[in-house]
N, C-alpha and C positions, 0 to 999 in steps of 0.2 A: 566835628568829624576829625578823627585822628589821622596823622600823616600816613600810618600804615593802611588805613582804609582808603585814603586817597590814592595810594600807590596801586591798590587793587582796582579801584575805579578807573585809574588811568589804563591799566592793562585791558579791562573789559571794554572801555571806550574805543581803544585802539582796534581791538578784535572785531568789534561790532562795525566800525567804520570801514575796515578792510572788506568785510563781508559785504557791506553795502556798495562797494565798488570804488572807494576812494583810492588814489595812488598810495602804495604802501610806504614808499620812501618819505613823502611828504607828510603822510599821516603820522608815522612814527616820530619824525623829527619835529613837526609843527605843533602837535598836540603835546608832546613832552615839554616843548619850550613854553607853551601856555600855562601848563601846570606849574612849571618852575617859576615863571614871572608872578603867578597868583599865590603860590603857597610856600615858596622857598626863598631863603636869602639870596639876593642877586649875585653875591660873591660866589655862590656855586657854579654859576655859568663861566667863571673865569677858569674853571677846570676843563671845560669843554674843548678848547683849542688843542691842549695837550693830548686829550683823548683822540681827537681827530688825526693829529699828526702821528699818534702812535699807531692808528690803523693804517695810515697811508704809508708809513715807513716799514710796515710789516713785510718783510721780503717773501714769506710764504704765500701771501696773497697774490704775488706776481704770477703764481702758477695758474690762477683763474683765467686771466686773458689768454695766456699761452695754451692751455688745455682747450679753451673755447675755440681758438684760432685753429688748432690741430684737428678738432672735430669737424669744424665747418669746411676746412680744406679738404679732408678725407671724403666728406660727403660729395664734394664737387669732382673727386678724382675718377669716379666710376668703378673703384675696386670692389665695392659691395656687389655690384652686378656680376663681376667676374667671379667673386668668391662663391656667390649663391649658385651660379651655373655649374661650377666645378664641384661644390659639395653635393648638389642634387644628383650629378652623374656618379659621384663616389658612393652615395647612399641609395642609389636608384633601385638596387635589387632587394632592398629592405622595405617591408610594408610600412608606410608612413615615412619613407626616406625624405621626401621633400620637406615634411615638417621637421624632421631632425636636422635637415640642412639649415633651415631657418633659425633654429635654436643655436646651432654651432656658429653660424655667421653672425647672429645677434650678439653672441658672447664675444666674438673676436671684435666686432665694431664697438662693443662697450668697452673692451680693454684698450682700443685704440683711441676712442673718442671721449667716453664718459658723459655724453650729452644725450638725454633720453629723447627730446623732441626730435632731434636730427635723426636718431636711429630708428624711431617708430615710423616716421614719414618715409625714410629711404626704404626701409623694409616693406612698408605698405605698398609703395609704388612698384618695387621691383618684383615682390614675391606673391602678394595677394591675387593679381590677375592670373598668373600661371597656375597657382594652387586651385582656383575655382575652376579653371579650364580643365585640370586634370581630374576633377571629381570630388575634391575635398568639400565636406559641408562647411557652409560659411561660418558657423559658430566656432568650429574646430580651427579653421584657417585663421580667423581673426584673433582667436584666444592665443594660439601659438605666436602670432606676429607681436601682439600687444605685450605679452608676457616676456618675450625675448627682447623686445625693444627697450624694456625698462631695466635690463640688467646693468645698464650704464650707472644706475643709482648706487650699486653696491660693488660692482667688479672695478678694482683699481685700474688705472687712475680715475677716480670719480671726483667731479667737481663738488658733489655733496660732501664727501668725506674731507676735502680741502677746507670747506666752509665749517663743517663741524669741528675739525681740528683747531680752527682759529677760535671759535666760540667756546670750545671746551678747554682751550689752552693746552692741548696735548699734541705730541708729535704726529704730523701727517704721514710720515713714513711708517710709524708704529700702527696707525689706523689701516694703511694699506696692507701691511703684513697680516694684521688680525683679520681683514676682510677677505683674504685669499681663499682660505679653505671653506668658509660658508658660502662664498659665491660659487666655488667649484661644485660644492654639494648641491646647490640650487640648480645649476646647469644640468648636472647628472640627473637629478630628480625629474626635471622636465623630460629629459630624453627617455628615462625609464617609464615615465607615465605614457609617453606616446607609443613605445614598444608594447607596453601591457595593453593598451587600448587597441593596438593592431592585433593582439592575440584574442582578447575578450570580445571586441566588437569590430571584427574585420570589415564589416560593411561601411564603416565610416571612412575607409581609405580605398583609393583606386587599386585595382589589382596590381599594376606596376607603375612605377614612376619614370617610364621610359628611360631605362639606363643606357648610357652611351657605350659604344665598344671601347673595351680596356686595351687600346692600343698604345703605342709609344707617344703619339700625339696627345692623347688624352692624359696620360700621366705627366707629360711636360706641361700641359695647360694647368693641371692641379697644382704642380710645384710652383709654377710662375704666380698663379693667382693667390696662393697661400704663403709663399716664402716672404714676399715684401711686407705684408701686414704683420706676419710673425716677427720679422726682423725689427719692425717699429715697436711692436710691444715688448720685445726683449730689451731693446735700447732704452725704452722709457721705464718700464717696471723693473727690468733686471738691474739697472744702475741704482735704482732706489733700494731694492730689497737687499742688495749685496753691500750697500753703503758707499758706493762709488760717487753718487750725486745726491743732492737734496731734491725734494719734489719740484722746487722752482727750476733748478738746473736741468732736471730730466724733462720738465715741460718744455724748456727751450729747445732741447734735443728733439722732442716730439714734434714741435712746431716746424723746426727745420726739416725733419724727416718727412713730415706730411706734405711740405712743399716739393721735396725731392720725389716722393711717390706720385704726386699729381703730374709732376714734369715727365716722369717715365711713362705715364699714360697719355701723354700729349695733350693734356687739358690745362696746363699752367700758361695762361696769358694774361693780358693787362685787365681784361674784363673780369676774369675769374678772381684775380688778386683784388681788384677794386671791390667786388661784391663780398669776398670773404673778409676783407678789412673793415668794411662798412658794417657788416652784421656783427663781427666780433666787437667793434667799438660800441655798437647799440646794446649788446648783451652785457658787456663789461660795465658800461655806464649805469646800466639798471641795477646790476649786482652792487656796485660800490655806492650808488645813491642810497640803496636800502641799507647798506652796511653803515653808512654815516648816520642815517636816520636811527638805526638800531643802537649805535653808540650813544646818541643823544638820549634815547629811551632808557638805555641801561644806566646811564649816569643819574637821571632824574629818578628812576624807579628805586635805585639804591639809596639815593639821598633822602627819599621819602620813607625809607626803612622797610621797603616791600620785601627784600630778600630776607632780612632779619625776622620780619613778621611771619613769612612762610616757614622758615626754619623753626621758629618758636611754636607755630601752630601744629606742625607735624610732631614735634617733640611732646606737645601737650596731649595730643590725640593718641600718642603712643602707637602710631601706625607703623607696622614693620616695613623694612626696606622693600620687600617684594610686593607688598600691597601697594605702596606708593609708586613703585615702578609700573605695576599693572595700571594704575590710574593715569600715569603719564603716557603710557603706550596707547590707551584708549583715547585719550584726549588728542594725541598727535594723529592717530589713525583717522579719527573723525575730522580733524582740522584739514587733513589732506584731501577731503572731499571738496573743500570750498576754496582753499588758498594754496598757493604754490609752495614747493618745498623751501625755497629761498626765504620766504616769509615766516614759515615755521621755524626754521633754523635761527632766525634773528629775533623772533618775537617770543616763542615759547621756550626754546632751550636755555637762554640766558636766565630766565626766570626760575627755572627748576634746578639748574646746575648747583647753586649753593646748598640746596637741600641734599642732593646726592653727595656733595663734598662732606656735609655734616655726617652722613650715614657712613662715609668711607668707602663709597662705591668705586670700583675700578672704572675710571672714565673712558678708557679705551673700549672696554666691554660695552658701556653705555653708548658710545658712539656708533658701535657696529649695530646694536639693537635699534637705534634711531635710524640709521641708514636703511636697514631692512624694512622697518615700519614705514618709512617714507616711500619706499619702492612699492610696498603693498598698497598704500593709499593712492598711488598713481594709477592702479588698475581697479579700484573699487567702484562699482556702480553706486549711484547714478552720475558721479561727477569726476570720475577718474580722468586725469588730464590725458593719459596715454590713449584712452578710448576716444576722446575728442580729437586728438591728432590723427588716429587712424580712420575715423569716420570721415574726416576732411578729405582724405585721399582715396576712400574706398569707392567702388562702383556703385551706381544707384541701387542695384538689387540688394546690396548688403545693408541690412537695416540696423537700427540701434539695438533691437532685441537680439539680433545675432551676436553683437558685441557683448552684451550683458551675459547671455547664456554661455558663451564660449570661454569667458574669462574666469567663470566660477571655479573650475578644477585647479587652475593655476594659482587662484587666490588661496584655495585650501592647502596647496603645496607650500606656499610662502608662509602662511600662518603656522604650519607644522615646523618649517625651518626656524621661525622666530622663537616658537616654544623650545626647539632644541637648543638654540644659542642661549636662551635664558636659563634652562635647567642643567644643560651639559656643556658649559663653555670650554671646560678642560679638554673635552674630546676634540675640539676644533682649534685648540690653541688660542683662544680668544681671551682667556682669563688666567 
């Protein structure tokens, strides 16, 4: 068997073991080391320490634990509840106003945290019961919450984009800038869909969403609940987009700002800080263990000639760039049913990147397409992770069938956005 065939066998073996349930980090690193010991010169492994240290010294990756800390801290602050209450009052006179409020708050939480699981669970806990009480059908309510909760995959600052920037070796700030317009278009498309549904099928919505009196106290509450999160978003995103700070520096500002916001809500105490630090350490350790395993896999795969084999295979097949792109998008979409986005970023993306480099593909554009695709896979039945998160906090009367039916329109919207970014990237400033 040739070394290139062994490289492909390594990739397939890892993928199957991950699907079977073995820990991703140890599967990536362990199986790659076994292949290296069996089929490569042992001198190859002397390259591994330098690769590992190169990863650990990458200052951009410092943004990962800082953004995770920021997201978990904001989850504990209670600001999401205040924002939802204020936005529901603001849109209360519009049919479907509560649903629009969920989309807007979900987008703001995404821009503040970038962590999908935390956003979906938070939105499910604070918005699903009141939506059901006000007469929203369960499929519509769950669809809006799940779709809004996954906006953190593509709205900067996104942990997904930070990791993609590291793997694709492109500027994270450039990815953030490129993701801005598609993410705003997606939020706008969600809102337009809800408004159109209110016109075409008004029975899906309650008559009124119990608007609050628009007095001075109401406007003061709206200002207070929205001002602090908007200030944090401006501090984090604004400093990156105008070039005042790197993503890592902005993540540090965001982490400090999240602590300050939690303190202003009276929820910053030793217990909260202990919980946030423990959860941040757990998630960060998981990400970096997978990253180190992926580094080992990448080294062995390339030494076996896997990347050169794939490039040569595509060249011999004369497959056009867009056909190969479509193939990768389908593979990533399907893989998202079964494995987490971190695993996809570190297993699949490094394998296909050399092929796109050979095509001369714009890697910033590719990163945005992968980010949107990963967000879509989070919502796709039957294994969408966002649906599992929401089902875990939903009332007993909300069934899995409700979740599956409710998410279909939003999946269609996201697929249309993905197609728009593929065929008209210049419209959105992505390419």
